[in-house]
Residue, then its C-alpha position, 0 to 999 in steps of 0.5 A: m499500500r502506497a500512502y500519500y500525505t498532504a503538506d500539512e502532514v509533511r510539515a508536521m513530520e518534518a518538524e518532529l524529524f528536526t528534533r532528531v537530527p542536526d540542523g540541516m541534515p534533512m535538506r542534505r539527504a534530500a539533496f543528495g538523493l535528488a542529485d543521484v537521480v539527475a546523475r542516473e538520468l544523465r547516464e541514461r539519456t547522454g551515456g555520461v555524467a562529467g562534462r554534462a550540463v544541468t540547469l537549476l531553476v531556484g525558487s525561494g526557500d527550502n525547495g530552492g535550497d534542495a536544488l542549490w545543494a543538490g547542484s554542489f554535489l553534481r559539480k563534484r561529479g564534473v557536471a556544469v551547473r547553472a543556477v537561475l535565480l528566480s527569487p534572488d532576494r529570498v535565495h537560500l543562502e547556505g545552499l547558494a554558498a555551497l553551490c558557489r564554493r563548488g564553482g557553480r555559475i550563478m544566473s539572476a532572472p528579472l525580479s519582476a514582470d515589469e523587467l520584461r519590458a520590451d524597451r529593456m530587451p534586445p531586438g527580436a528577443i520574444l518568447h511565446v509563453s502562450t497562444n495569447r501572451e508574448v513575453p519579450w526576454p532572452v530566456r536562453d541566455l539564462l538557461g544555456e544549453p543544459d542536458l537536464v533541468v531541475d525544477g526548484i521553483v515552488g515547494i509543497s507549501g506553493r499555491g497557484p500557478l507559476r508567476p510570469v517570470a518563472a512561467a516565462v523561463v519554464a516555457g524556454v526549456r528545450c530538455p528534460v526536466i527533473a522536478a524537485d518533490l513536485p512539479s512547480g504550479v501544480d497544487c500539492d494536496t489536490g493536483a489541480v493546475t490552474g495555469p502555467a506549471v511544470v511538466a516534468d519528465v521525473t519527479v523526485t519526492f523527499g521523505a514521503f509521497k504527496p497526493v499530487h503524485a497520485l493525482a497529477t501524474p501527467h505532470c509528475g512523470r516518473i516518481e522517485l522517492v527519497p527517503i529522509g528519515l521521516q516518521l511515516g503515520w496514517a494516511n488519508l489517501v492511499a493507493l493499493e499495490p498491483s501485487t496486493v490486488g493479485a494476492e487478495w483477488p478471490v479465487p476458487g478453493a478446493a471446497d468451493d462451488k459456483y454459489s460459494q464463488g459469488v453469484t452476481g445479479v445484473c439488471a442492466g440494458s434495454s431495447t434502446y441500449p442492449g449493448a449495455a446489458v452485454l458489456c455489464t454482464g460480460g464484466a461480471v462473467a469475465a471477473t470470474s463470478g461463479m454465476v451471473r443472472y441476468a434480469g431485463t429486456g436484453a437477454a437474447q443479446v446477453l445469451a448470445h455472448f454469454p450462453e452460461v448467464i442464467a436470464a429472467e425478465s424481471v428482478s423478481a424472477t431472477g433467482r437467488v444472488q449475492s450482489w446486484v448491479f443496476g443502471p448501465g443502459a437501464g432507462t429513467d422511466a417509471a418501470a426503471r425506477e421500480r426495478l432500482a427500488e426493488i433492488l435496494a430494498t434488498d439486503l444485498p450489496v448493490v452497484v449503481d451505475a449510469d441511468g441508475l444515478t440519474l434515477l438516484a439524483a432525483e430520489p436519493d432517498l432510495v438509498a437512504g438507510r440501507n444497511a447493506p453496501t451500496v456502491l455509486t460509480p459516477h463520472a464527474g458529470e454524474f457526481a454533479r447531478l448527485t450533489g448539484s456541484e462539479p467535484g471541483p479541484d479537491r476530488v478528494a474532499a469532494v468524493r470523501k464528502l459524498a460518501e459520508s453524507w450519503q453513507v455509501t461507497v462512491l467511486l469517482k471515475g478519472r484517470a486517477t479514479l478515487i473510492a471513498s467509504p464513510g470513516r476510511p482512507v480514500l483509495v486512489n488508482e492512477a490508471g497510467g493512461s486514459w485507455a479506459a475513457t471510451a464509451g461502455s467502459g464504465d459498464v464493464l467496470s460496474g459488472i466487475i465491482a458486482s462480481l467481487l461484492a458477490t464474494g463478500s469483499h468490502p465495497a471500497g476494496a471491491a471497487a479499488f480491485a476492479a478499478r486496477a484491473h479494468a485500468l490494466a485491461a484497458n492498457l492490455a487492450a490498447h497495446a494488443t492492437t496492430t498498431a501498439g497504443a492504438p485507441i480502443s472500444a469497450s468490447p476488447l476491453l471486455s476480452h482483456v479483463r481475465e488476462a488483467i487478473g492473471t497478470l495481477r495474480e502473477l505480480a503477487t507471486a513474483 
């Protein structure tokens, strides 16, 4: 399990660390680890370390200090180091002195955006920062010609996008970037990007992972942890390791039969959307339910794809099941509402998705007071219908609030899928890509979750396990095409679910 700690939590752990170690040691540890990662990247990208060039983008405070001390360590390895001071009046003096002693070159950026005025710049020195803004400034004179750039502009206390001067410098970078602790301009606690921000190839985090590393991975790139001696405690945001998912995925034992492996009930699809019935049922079948029972008007299409499914026309005629999934393609008319109410009136675990969420948005009392597990699986638009507002930049807080107020488990879809259950840490599953962002993909996911609920899995675990397998299946499907990495649809995703589960199981035994 990987834990993610907020800026406030990290600062509290750092304060405790400072009582146990000599002054300055945590920064030296962080900087040495950062320098080591930079050296490895130089070796892998250029074939060597000595004689290569690195430019440090140095902001104020400790984050800039980390970069400066790392630069001093890199100088000992023969790297040409240039530090661009973006806040010269607030630079970390000890780190600056260490770099100067080792022969680092120090450059000072303009102190304010006012110093970027065209009448102070050489003719033709124009840097395009965005499609609607031009900043005249000889940025390349500051940056030099580095093999790598280290982003030490803003640390975990920073808020908001890059300031104009920093944004101008970053926009001029034309080589790989290694971020110190987090990419500057990206919010540490929410991963929100509200303006200019660094897009790093590698992020080196000090002491602990932060929420940004799970919620904004496209800006973070590869993430490396440098231990500095923090005593890590309980976290509000965690990710399950793939090997853990594989180890705990329910598999039949010697005494199991089709009933003890879980019987999943599916109420999905309609004459308008028969494919939703096929995909949702297929998710439950692929996730190795002992038996899948289908209730609805899409029986013919379902049985044509999955003859092992037992079909009925109504919920009451379905027979014994151990969980239900309702919603994909099920409609939102009065009849659909009655089917949902009938399912929610049982004492069985229920997954509600798609049309079911639309019905709940209009009548949330349908889930009020349920004692059995209930899992809601909204995307951002469905979340807004349920709550009256978009998730906003702090998706973790938003999903936790809905789970607590409705007393249900909520899976908020996205590249970083979040799962919240009352009184428990929020689970995050970073998909590693957006291959699953395709029509019908969520129908497959809801079927997988219901299958795991039928085995008795905790709703948060079932949702997190399903999200991990679903994301892996999407990646496998995307790279199984003739052109590796090609876009996919839900049908080939479905065909890779079982392969994904097998892969997770293999990771558990590796």
